[in-house]
N, C-alpha and C positions, 0 to 999 in steps of 0.2 A: 477624477480618477479614483478607482476603488482603493480602499484602505489596505495597506500591507499588513498581513497577520503573521507572516513568517518570512524571514530573509536570512541570507548568509553572505559573508564576505571572506573570500580566501580560504574557505573551509577545506582542510587537508587532513588525511589520515595516512600515517606511515606505520607499517608493521615491520619489526625486526631492525637490525643495525648493520652497518657496514655493507659487505658484499651480499648479505642476505636481506637487505632492505627491500621492501615492496611498498610502492606508493599506490595505495588502493584508491584514494580520492585526491585529486591534484588541484588545489587552489580554485575551487568552483565558487561561483557567485550565483545567487538565485533570489527571486522575490515573488512570493505568492500572495494573491489578494483574497479578501473575504468573499466566499461563495464561488471562487474560481475552481474549475476542475482541470488539473494539470496531469500530464503523463510524462514520466521519465522513462525513456526507451533505450534499451541497449541489450547486447547479448550477455550471456553468463560470463561473469568475471570482469564486467565493465566498471564495477564499483557502485552499482545502484543500491544494493542492500546495505553495504557499509555506510553509504550516505544516509539512508533511512535510519539506521541504528544511531548515528550521530545526532540526527534531528530529534529522535525520540529520547535521547539521553542515555542510551544503553552503551554507547562508546563515547569516549572523550576525543574531541578533535586534537590532532597534533599541532595544528596551526589554525588561525582564523576564528571568526566569531559568528554566533547564531543569534538572531534577534526575534523575540516573540512579542507580538502586539506592540511593536515599536520600541521595545526596551531590550537591551543586551541581556541575554539569558543567563541566569545564575541558579544552578541546580546542584550546588555543592553539598547541601544537606539532604537527608531523607525527607524532611518536611517540605523543602522547596521542590524536590522531585515529585512528591505526591500532589502538590498544588499544581505543578506544571502538567502532570498527567490528567488532571481534570479537564484540561482544554485540548489535549492532543493524545490521540490513541492510534493503535495500529492493528491491522490484520496481516498476519504473516503467511507466507506460502507453506511453511511447515508447521501445521497445528500441533504435531506431537511434542514439540519443545516449547509450546506456548502456555502450558498449564502447569500449575502446581499439582503434582500427582496425589497430594494428601488432602486436597480440597474437593469436596463433592460439587456437582453441577449447581445444586441449590445455593451453596455458599458463593460460588463464582458469580451467579446472576444477582443474588441479594446484595453483594458488595457493590455492584454497578449502581443499584438504586441508592444505596447509602452514600456512595461517592458523589452523587448528584444532589445530596441533601435531603433524600427521602427516608432517612432512618426513622422519622417520627410517624410515618404512614402505617395504618393498620396492616397486619399480615395479609388479610384477604385482598387488599388493594395492591400490595406488592405482587402477590401471586397472579392477579389479573394482568398486571403490567408485564410480568415475565411470560405468561401464556401468550399474550399478544405478540411480544417480541419473537418468541419461538415460532409462532404461526407465520410471521413475515418470511421466514426462511424454511418453511415447510417442515418444521419439527413440532412434535407434540410434547409439551412439558410433562404431561402425565406419564409419558414413557421414559422421561429423563430423570425425574425426581429420585433422589437417594442413590443415584449412580455417580461413578467417577468418570471424568472425561476419557480416560484410557479404555473404558468399556465401550466406547463409540467407535465407529469407522472413521477413517481420515476425512471423508466428505462431511460426516455429521459434526466432527470437531470443528471443521472450517465454518460450517453453518452456525455453530454455536458462537464462534468468535464474532460473526457478523451480527448475531442476535444481541450480543453485548453492546455493539455500536448503537443499535436502536434504543437501548436502555440508557446509554451514557450520553448520546447526542453531543459529542465533543465539537469544539470549534474547528478542529483540524483532524482529518483522518488520513493516515498513511496506509495505503493498501498495496502490499507487496504480493502480486499475483494472487489476489484474494479468492479467486474461484477456480484455482488449478485442480482441485480434487472434487469439483462439483460437475454433475452431468450437464451437457450442453443446453438441455431444455430449461433447467432451473437457473443456469448461469445468467441468461438474459433477464429473467424475472428479478433476480437478486440485484443485478446492476441497475435495473430500473428503480428498485426500491431504495438503493443508495442515492440515486439521483433525486428521488422524491424527498428523502431525508435532507439532502442538500438544499432543496427548494424551501423546505419547511423552516429550517433553523439557520440557513445561510452558511452551512458547513463548507469549508474548503477541503476538497478531496484531492489527494496526490496519489495517483496510480503509478505503480512501478511494474513495468511489463517489458517483455521482449516482443510483444505482438503490436507491430506498428499499425496494423489494420484496426485493431481495437482502439488504439490511441487516437486515431483519426476520427473514429465513430463517436467517441464519448467526450473528447477533450476540447477545452477552450484554448489551451496552449500546450506545447510539446517541447520537452528538452531531450536532445539526443546525446547519449553518453557513450564515450569510447575511451578505454584505457584510463578511467578515472577523471576524464575531463568532459565538459559540455562542449561538443563540437558545433552545435547548432541549436538555436531555440527561437521560438516565435509562436504565432497563432498556428492552429492545426492546419489551416489552409496554406499558410506560408511554408511551413516545414515539409508537409507531405506533398503538396501539389507543385511547389517550386523550390525543391531542396538545393542547397548550395554546397553541402559537404559530400564528399565521395562516399563516406560511410553511410550517410542517410540514404543516398541513392542505392547503395548495395542492399540495405535493409528492405527498401521498397521493392527492389527487383527480386528479392528472395520470397516475397509473398506469392503463394500459388494463385495463378489466374484460372479460375474455374472454366471460363468460356474460351480460353485460348487453346488452340490445337496442340496436342502433345507431340513433341519431336522424339519419336521412339528411336530413331537412328542415333541421335545424340546420347540418349540414355544407354543404348547398347554399346557405343564406343567408350563411354565412361566406365561401364561395367568391365569391358574387355581390358581397359587400361589398368584397372584395379586388380584384375585376376592374376 
C-alpha cells in the first residue's frame, strides 16, 4: 500500500457562536497517498476551500488533527509553518488575493528557488530556471521582469502561480480550481504538465473542483463533499460510475450531455414557470 503523506481525523471548522454558528467543515476524515491524484468535488459553499485552507495552515481547525508525513502536524511558530510550506503548496482560484502587492514578480520567483535550497546558485542559473518555469505555462519571463503581479491579467496571475509550482516541486499540491481563469486550449496543456510534474517527483495533487467530469478524467480517487461532510469517496470509477449518494447522482446528472437530444419543451415550460 502507498505511503500516506497527508491525513486528517475529525477535522472540523466552525465559524461564529450560538445562533450565528456555521459549521463549514464537519468532522471529515481523509487519507492521501504519495503520488496520488485526488479530487474533492462539491458545489459552492460545500466547505471545499475551507478544508484546503486548514490543510495549508491558513485556518486553524476547531476540532480534529491533521497528519503530515505520518506525524501530527505542529505549525504553531512561523519557522514551523515555513518548513511545512516547503512540502505543501497551493494554487487558488482567486489569484488577485494570492500575492503580496509590494513584491515584484522577480522576487516571487526567486523566493521559490531559495526556498528549495537554491540560494547558492549563480543568478544566471536562477534566471534560466525561472524562464523555463514560465515557458511551461506560456509566459515569457522577459515580459514579466520588473513588474508587479497586479500589472498582469487574472489569467496571467494564475499561470504565474502554476509556474511557482514548477520551481518549488512540493510533495503536495492543493489546487483549488487552478485553471478557472485560463482559456480552454491552455487548460488541458497545463493540467498535463501538472501530471508530468507528479510523475517526475511523486507529487500528490489534490484538485478542488465543482467539475465532476474533470474529476473523473484526471483522478485516482474522488471525495464528494456536501454541507461540510464527505458523503462519498472511493476510486474515480467507483464514485462516478457506481455512485451511492443521492448528491453524487445529482452532480452527475447536472453534467451537460453533448450528444443527448435537447428537450426544448421542458426548457420552455421551465422558462414559463419562472416568468
